[in-house]
C-alpha positions as CSV (number, residue, x, y, z in Angstrom):
1,M,-23.8,-21.3,-38.7
2,T,-24.2,-19.5,-35.4
3,S,-22.8,-20.7,-32.1
4,G,-26.3,-21.0,-30.6
5,K,-25.9,-17.8,-28.5
6,P,-28.0,-15.2,-30.2
7,A,-27.8,-12.8,-27.3
8,T,-24.0,-12.5,-27.9
9,I,-24.3,-12.2,-31.6
10,L,-27.3,-10.1,-32.5
11,P,-27.6,-6.4,-31.8
12,L,-30.2,-6.1,-29.0
13,T,-31.5,-4.1,-26.2
14,R,-30.7,-4.3,-22.5
15,E,-34.1,-5.7,-21.9
16,A,-33.6,-8.5,-24.6
17,A,-30.3,-9.4,-23.0
18,W,-31.9,-9.7,-19.6
19,Q,-34.8,-11.7,-21.0
20,R,-32.3,-14.2,-22.6
21,Y,-30.6,-14.6,-19.2
22,L,-33.9,-15.3,-17.5
23,E,-34.9,-17.8,-20.3
24,L,-31.6,-19.7,-19.9
25,T,-31.9,-19.9,-16.1
26,R,-35.7,-20.3,-15.7
27,E,-36.2,-24.1,-15.8
28,V,-32.8,-25.5,-14.9
29,D,-32.5,-28.5,-12.6
30,A,-31.0,-27.7,-9.2
31,A,-28.0,-29.9,-9.9
32,D,-27.1,-27.9,-13.1
33,Y,-28.2,-24.5,-11.9
34,A,-24.8,-23.1,-10.7
35,E,-23.0,-23.9,-14.0
36,T,-25.9,-22.8,-16.2
37,E,-26.3,-19.6,-14.3
38,A,-22.6,-18.7,-14.5
39,E,-22.6,-19.3,-18.2
40,A,-25.8,-17.2,-18.7
41,W,-24.3,-14.4,-16.5
42,D,-21.1,-14.4,-18.7
43,E,-23.3,-14.2,-21.8
44,L,-25.4,-11.4,-20.3
45,Q,-22.3,-9.4,-19.4
46,A,-20.8,-9.9,-22.9
47,A,-24.1,-8.8,-24.6
48,L,-24.4,-5.7,-22.4
49,E,-20.8,-4.7,-23.1
50,R,-21.6,-4.7,-26.8
51,L,-24.6,-2.4,-26.6
52,P,-24.0,1.2,-27.5
53,A,-23.9,3.6,-24.5
54,R,-27.1,5.4,-23.8
55,P,-26.9,9.2,-24.3
56,D,-27.4,9.8,-20.6
57,D,-24.5,7.4,-19.9
58,A,-22.1,9.2,-22.2
59,A,-19.5,11.4,-20.4
């Protein structure tokens, strides 16, 4: 069973990771926004770190 965070589990693109972030934060109540956004940001950063480097990013 998965943890419910497909962006942090599945291989994906930068665009898919950002789309997941936007989906998680799009319709959140103001009272819950800060916590939800922080969790979504952490998930986004973790997903982006797992992506392979683009050839133009390689040193």
